[in-house]
C-alpha positions as CSV (number, residue, x, y, z in Angstrom):
1,X,79.8,-2.4,-49.8
2,X,76.4,-0.4,-50.5
3,X,75.8,-3.5,-53.0
4,X,76.6,-6.7,-51.0
5,X,75.2,-8.7,-54.0
6,X,77.0,-12.1,-52.9
7,X,75.5,-12.0,-49.4
8,X,71.9,-11.9,-51.0
9,X,72.6,-14.4,-53.4
10,X,74.3,-16.8,-50.6
11,X,71.1,-16.3,-48.4
12,X,68.9,-17.4,-51.0
13,X,71.0,-20.4,-51.8
14,X,70.6,-21.1,-47.7
15,X,66.8,-20.9,-48.0
16,X,66.5,-23.4,-50.9
17,X,65.3,-20.3,-52.9
18,X,67.7,-20.0,-55.5
19,X,66.4,-20.4,-59.2
20,X,68.0,-20.6,-62.6
21,X,66.5,-21.0,-66.2
22,X,66.5,-24.7,-67.7
23,X,67.7,-24.5,-71.3
24,X,65.2,-26.1,-73.5
25,X,66.7,-28.0,-76.6
26,X,63.1,-28.3,-78.3
27,X,59.8,-26.6,-78.9
28,X,57.1,-26.2,-76.2
29,X,54.7,-29.4,-75.9
30,X,54.3,-32.6,-74.5
31,X,57.8,-33.2,-73.9
32,X,60.7,-31.1,-73.0
33,X,64.4,-31.8,-73.7
34,X,67.0,-30.7,-71.3
35,X,70.9,-31.5,-71.5
36,X,69.8,-34.2,-74.0
37,X,67.3,-35.9,-72.1
38,X,63.7,-36.0,-72.9
39,X,61.3,-35.5,-70.2
40,X,57.4,-35.3,-69.8
41,X,56.7,-31.8,-69.5
42,X,54.2,-31.1,-66.6
43,X,55.0,-27.4,-66.0
44,X,54.1,-25.5,-69.1
45,X,51.2,-23.1,-69.6
46,X,50.4,-24.3,-73.0
47,X,47.0,-25.5,-72.0
48,X,45.5,-26.2,-75.2
49,X,48.6,-27.7,-76.8
50,X,48.8,-24.8,-79.5
51,X,52.4,-23.6,-79.0
52,X,53.4,-26.0,-81.5
53,X,50.5,-26.9,-83.4
54,X,51.1,-27.2,-87.0
55,X,48.8,-24.8,-88.3
56,X,49.8,-22.1,-85.8
57,X,53.4,-22.7,-87.0
58,X,52.9,-22.3,-90.6
59,X,50.7,-19.3,-90.1
60,X,53.9,-17.7,-88.3
61,X,56.2,-19.0,-90.9
62,X,54.1,-17.5,-93.8
63,X,53.7,-14.2,-91.9
64,X,57.3,-13.8,-91.3
65,X,58.0,-14.4,-94.9
66,X,55.4,-11.4,-95.6
67,X,55.9,-9.2,-93.1
68,X,59.4,-9.8,-91.6
69,X,60.5,-10.7,-88.2
70,X,60.2,-7.4,-86.3
71,X,57.7,-4.8,-86.4
72,X,60.6,-2.0,-86.3
73,X,58.5,0.7,-84.0
74,X,56.0,1.1,-81.5
75,X,52.3,1.0,-82.7
76,X,51.9,4.9,-82.5
77,X,55.0,5.6,-84.9
78,X,55.0,3.0,-87.6
79,X,55.0,-0.5,-85.8
80,X,51.2,-1.4,-86.1
81,X,50.6,-3.5,-89.1
82,X,47.6,-5.0,-90.7
83,X,48.0,-8.3,-88.8
84,X,48.1,-6.5,-85.4
85,X,44.6,-4.8,-86.4
86,X,43.2,-7.8,-87.6
87,X,44.0,-9.6,-84.2
88,X,42.9,-6.8,-82.1
89,X,39.4,-6.8,-83.9
90,X,39.2,-10.7,-83.5
91,X,40.1,-10.5,-79.7
92,X,37.6,-7.8,-79.0
93,X,34.8,-9.9,-81.1
94,X,35.9,-12.8,-79.1
95,X,35.5,-11.6,-75.6
96,X,32.4,-9.4,-76.4
97,X,33.9,-5.9,-76.3
98,X,34.0,-2.8,-78.2
99,X,37.7,-2.9,-78.8
100,X,40.8,-4.4,-77.6
101,X,44.5,-3.3,-77.6
102,X,47.9,-5.2,-78.0
103,X,50.7,-5.3,-75.4
104,X,54.1,-6.9,-75.5
105,X,53.1,-9.0,-72.6
106,X,50.8,-9.4,-69.7
107,X,53.1,-7.7,-67.2
108,X,53.2,-4.3,-69.4
109,X,49.5,-4.6,-70.1
110,X,48.8,-4.6,-66.1
111,X,51.3,-1.9,-65.6
112,X,49.8,0.0,-68.2
113,X,46.0,-0.3,-67.2
114,X,46.7,0.8,-63.7
115,X,49.2,3.7,-64.4
116,X,46.9,5.1,-67.1
117,X,43.4,4.9,-64.9
118,X,44.9,5.8,-61.4
119,X,46.8,8.6,-59.6
120,X,46.9,10.3,-56.4
121,X,43.5,10.6,-55.0
122,X,42.5,7.2,-56.2
123,X,42.8,3.7,-54.6
124,X,43.2,0.2,-55.9
125,X,41.9,-3.0,-54.3
126,X,43.9,-6.1,-54.7
127,X,43.2,-9.9,-53.8
128,X,45.9,-11.0,-51.5
129,X,47.2,-13.7,-53.9
130,X,47.2,-11.4,-57.2
131,X,50.0,-11.8,-59.7
132,X,53.2,-9.6,-59.1
133,X,52.3,-7.8,-62.3
134,X,49.1,-6.7,-60.7
135,X,50.7,-5.7,-57.4
136,X,53.3,-3.6,-59.1
137,X,50.9,-2.1,-61.3
138,X,49.2,-0.9,-58.5
139,X,51.9,0.3,-56.6
140,X,53.2,2.2,-59.5
141,X,49.9,3.8,-60.1
142,X,50.5,6.3,-57.2
143,X,47.0,5.3,-55.9
144,X,46.3,4.3,-52.2
145,X,47.1,0.4,-52.1
146,X,44.7,-1.9,-50.3
147,X,44.8,-6.0,-50.1
148,X,41.8,-8.1,-49.1
149,X,41.9,-11.6,-48.3
150,X,41.7,-14.4,-50.8
151,X,38.7,-14.8,-52.6
152,X,36.7,-12.8,-49.8
153,X,34.1,-10.5,-51.2
154,X,32.8,-9.5,-47.7
155,X,36.5,-8.2,-46.7
156,X,36.5,-6.2,-50.3
157,X,33.1,-4.7,-49.5
158,X,34.2,-3.3,-46.4
159,X,37.1,-1.6,-47.8
160,X,35.1,-0.4,-50.7
161,X,32.7,1.3,-48.2
162,X,35.2,2.8,-46.0
163,X,37.1,4.4,-49.0
164,X,36.7,7.8,-50.1
165,X,38.8,8.0,-53.1
166,X,38.0,9.6,-56.3
167,X,38.2,6.3,-58.3
168,X,38.3,2.8,-57.1
169,X,39.6,0.0,-59.1
170,X,39.0,-3.7,-57.7
171,X,41.8,-5.8,-59.6
172,X,41.7,-9.9,-59.5
173,X,43.2,-12.8,-61.3
174,X,40.3,-14.8,-62.7
175,X,42.2,-17.9,-62.2
176,X,45.2,-17.8,-59.7
177,X,48.3,-19.0,-61.2
178,X,49.7,-20.8,-58.3
179,X,46.7,-22.1,-56.8
180,X,44.5,-22.7,-59.8
181,X,41.4,-21.4,-57.9
182,X,39.1,-19.0,-59.6
183,X,37.8,-15.6,-58.3
184,X,34.3,-15.2,-57.1
185,X,33.6,-12.6,-59.9
186,X,30.0,-12.3,-59.5
187,X,30.1,-11.3,-55.9
188,X,33.0,-8.8,-56.7
189,X,31.1,-7.2,-59.5
190,X,28.0,-6.6,-57.3
191,X,30.5,-4.9,-54.7
192,X,31.8,-2.8,-57.3
193,X,28.4,-1.6,-58.6
194,X,27.1,-0.9,-54.9
195,X,30.4,1.0,-54.1
196,X,30.9,2.9,-57.6
197,X,34.2,1.2,-58.4
198,X,35.3,-0.5,-61.4
199,X,36.3,-4.2,-61.7
200,X,39.5,-5.6,-63.6
201,X,40.2,-9.1,-64.3
202,X,43.2,-10.4,-65.5
203,X,42.4,-13.7,-67.1
204,X,45.6,-15.0,-68.0
205,X,45.0,-18.4,-67.1
206,X,41.1,-18.5,-67.8
207,X,41.2,-17.3,-71.6
208,X,41.2,-20.4,-73.8
209,X,40.4,-22.8,-71.2
210,X,37.1,-21.8,-69.3
211,X,33.9,-21.5,-71.2
212,X,32.5,-23.5,-74.1
213,X,34.3,-21.4,-76.4
214,X,37.2,-20.6,-74.7
215,X,36.3,-16.9,-73.8
216,X,37.6,-17.2,-70.0
217,X,36.5,-16.5,-66.5
218,X,34.0,-13.7,-67.1
219,X,32.1,-15.7,-69.7
220,X,32.3,-19.1,-67.5
221,X,30.8,-17.1,-64.5
222,X,28.4,-14.9,-66.7
223,X,29.8,-11.3,-65.7
224,X,31.3,-10.2,-68.9
225,X,29.1,-7.3,-69.1
226,X,29.8,-6.5,-65.7
227,X,33.8,-6.3,-65.9
228,X,35.0,-3.0,-67.5
229,X,38.7,-4.0,-67.8
230,X,39.6,-7.5,-69.1
231,X,43.2,-8.5,-69.7
232,X,44.3,-11.6,-71.4
233,X,47.6,-12.9,-72.4
234,X,48.3,-15.2,-75.7
235,X,51.2,-16.9,-74.4
236,X,49.4,-19.7,-72.2
237,X,46.1,-21.1,-73.6
238,X,46.5,-19.5,-77.2
239,X,50.1,-20.8,-77.2
240,X,52.0,-17.7,-78.9
241,X,53.1,-14.7,-77.2
242,X,51.8,-11.1,-76.0
243,X,48.9,-9.8,-74.3
244,X,45.6,-7.6,-74.8
245,X,43.3,-5.4,-72.8
246,X,39.7,-5.4,-73.9
247,X,36.8,-3.0,-72.9
248,X,34.8,-0.1,-74.0
249,X,36.1,2.5,-77.0
250,X,36.5,5.2,-74.3
251,X,38.9,2.5,-72.1
252,X,41.0,1.7,-75.1
253,X,41.4,5.4,-76.4
254,X,42.4,6.1,-72.8
255,X,45.0,3.6,-72.9
256,X,46.3,4.4,-76.3
257,X,46.8,7.8,-74.8
258,X,48.2,7.3,-71.5
259,X,49.6,3.9,-71.1
260,X,53.1,4.3,-71.2
261,X,53.8,0.6,-71.5
262,X,51.9,0.6,-74.8
263,X,53.2,4.0,-75.9
264,X,56.6,3.4,-75.8
265,X,57.7,0.1,-76.8
266,X,58.1,-1.9,-79.9
267,X,55.1,-3.9,-81.2
268,X,55.2,-7.6,-81.4
269,X,56.2,-9.0,-84.4
270,X,53.5,-9.2,-87.0
271,X,54.0,-12.8,-87.5
272,X,53.1,-13.5,-83.9
273,X,49.7,-11.6,-84.3
274,X,49.1,-13.8,-87.4
275,X,49.7,-17.0,-85.8
276,X,47.7,-15.7,-82.9
277,X,44.9,-15.3,-85.2
278,X,45.2,-19.0,-86.2
279,X,45.3,-20.1,-82.7
280,X,42.5,-18.0,-81.4
281,X,40.1,-19.7,-83.9
282,X,41.2,-23.1,-83.0
283,X,40.9,-22.4,-79.5
284,X,37.4,-21.0,-80.3
285,X,36.4,-23.8,-82.7
286,X,38.3,-26.9,-81.4
287,X,36.1,-27.7,-78.2
288,X,37.7,-31.4,-78.1
289,X,40.8,-29.6,-76.5
290,X,38.9,-28.3,-73.4
291,X,37.1,-31.7,-73.3
292,X,40.4,-33.8,-73.1
293,X,41.9,-31.3,-70.8
294,X,38.9,-31.7,-68.4
295,X,39.1,-35.3,-68.5
296,X,43.0,-35.1,-68.0
297,X,42.3,-32.9,-64.9
298,X,39.8,-35.1,-63.5
299,X,42.2,-38.4,-64.0
300,X,45.1,-36.4,-62.4
301,X,42.9,-35.3,-59.2
302,X,41.4,-38.5,-58.5
303,X,44.7,-40.3,-58.8
304,X,46.8,-37.8,-56.7
305,X,43.8,-38.0,-54.0
306,X,44.2,-41.6,-54.0
307,X,48.0,-41.4,-53.2
308,X,47.2,-39.0,-50.5
309,X,48.6,-36.0,-51.8
310,X,47.2,-32.6,-50.7
311,X,45.6,-31.0,-53.6
312,X,44.2,-27.5,-53.9
313,X,40.6,-26.2,-54.6
314,X,41.3,-26.3,-58.4
315,X,39.4,-27.7,-61.4
316,X,41.6,-25.8,-63.9
317,X,44.8,-27.0,-65.6
318,X,46.9,-25.8,-62.6
319,X,46.9,-28.7,-60.2
320,X,49.2,-27.9,-57.2
321,X,50.4,-30.6,-54.9
322,X,51.0,-28.6,-51.3
323,X,54.2,-30.0,-49.9
324,X,55.0,-27.4,-47.4
325,X,58.9,-27.1,-47.0
326,X,60.8,-25.6,-49.5
327,X,63.9,-28.3,-49.4
328,X,61.0,-31.1,-49.6
329,X,59.4,-29.7,-52.4
330,X,62.8,-29.3,-54.3
331,X,63.9,-32.9,-53.5
332,X,60.4,-34.3,-54.8
333,X,60.9,-32.0,-58.1
334,X,64.4,-33.4,-58.4
335,X,63.2,-37.1,-57.8
336,X,60.6,-36.8,-60.5
337,X,63.2,-35.4,-63.0
338,X,65.3,-38.4,-62.3
339,X,62.3,-40.3,-63.3
340,X,61.8,-38.3,-66.6
341,X,59.4,-35.7,-65.7
342,X,59.7,-32.2,-65.5
343,X,57.5,-30.7,-62.9
344,X,58.7,-27.3,-61.3
345,X,58.9,-26.6,-57.3
346,X,57.5,-23.4,-56.3
347,X,58.6,-21.8,-53.4
348,X,58.5,-18.4,-51.3
349,X,58.3,-15.3,-52.1
350,X,56.3,-16.8,-55.1
351,X,53.9,-18.4,-52.6
352,X,53.5,-17.8,-48.9
353,X,55.7,-19.2,-46.5
354,X,55.4,-22.6,-45.5
355,X,53.3,-23.5,-48.7
356,X,56.0,-24.7,-51.0
357,X,54.5,-27.0,-53.9
358,X,54.8,-28.9,-57.0
359,X,52.9,-27.0,-59.6
360,X,51.8,-29.8,-62.0
361,X,50.0,-28.3,-65.2
362,X,48.1,-30.3,-67.7
363,X,47.6,-29.6,-71.2
364,X,45.5,-31.2,-74.2
365,X,48.7,-32.1,-75.6
366,X,49.1,-34.8,-72.7
367,X,47.5,-38.3,-73.0
368,X,46.1,-40.1,-70.3
369,X,48.9,-42.5,-70.1
370,X,51.1,-39.4,-69.6
371,X,49.0,-38.9,-66.3
372,X,49.0,-42.4,-65.3
373,X,53.0,-42.2,-65.6
374,X,53.3,-39.2,-63.6
375,X,51.1,-40.8,-60.8
376,X,53.4,-43.8,-60.6
377,X,56.5,-41.6,-60.4
378,X,54.9,-40.0,-57.6
379,X,53.9,-43.2,-55.8
380,X,57.7,-44.2,-56.2
381,X,58.9,-40.7,-54.7
382,X,56.2,-41.4,-51.6
383,X,57.8,-45.1,-51.0
384,X,61.2,-43.4,-51.0
385,X,59.7,-40.7,-48.2
386,X,61.1,-37.7,-49.9
């Protein structure tokens, strides 16, 4: 048959790369409930512990009562309600840009930006470890597609110098979702400025976490004014859902006119926007969340190093334990689950071959004794020689 789906599925099983969703029976937070059992949750992206914050939940409930549970249309028809506008203005102010534009999620934001800005005759340059949504956006744009070595500004500069494209767009994650390390944004900005290129940063995992006010990677590295295109998501550090792109008035107007993933999709519920206004304010003002998170990260890294695990170069909430073999990473994840901890095994094609890992993510919702308990469980797994 032309579509031998069973063979493809069987092959994925044999590679120990078959994936399926876990059905959660409780809200996102410190704990997860699966199949009637409670686990300490070390695999969510709720870095600041805002996804189930009472004030954010109350804002959502009150806005749902006022605005309903659906916007009913795309932004350009009749789906753009007052909370959407208020959130766009608040986000623009938060990240120091003229304007911001809401998208349904980060994937759609990245596809929308690149297909609106680029086409044949243009070129897009990607860090080799960029998120799938960035890679797909570049491929769908029709521009010449180039990839450079991870965090290698010299390689990027060489590619830019050799390019004769009409428009050149350099795209990178601010914080890389599977390694937890950060991009050298100042070096990239310089390479772009020297070669008539624009820099786009996807700061999905930096927003809320990095910088004293949670403004993300570009502020933490002092390059905000040198990055023309900034994308951030709302479903990680801010604890809600959706995404935005921020930049100049001309950039946002261009996206409104040409970004198909904005034009042709229903606007997020106004209640989500209203809840995000509250979580954004809390993320900005409640510095204790970042301070607590930083202490937990340091505590975990010290303990994991003492146990002999291979840590990656990350000071962010994403703390991968490099295991290597897919089957071994799965076995370790399962042993932790048996002890009451939810930690996901990440395998290819999400990460490179031979680099399967446990992706431990920390949150301000955790306590130090939660981290201690995880380290004890990891030590038990070591004694079993997983």
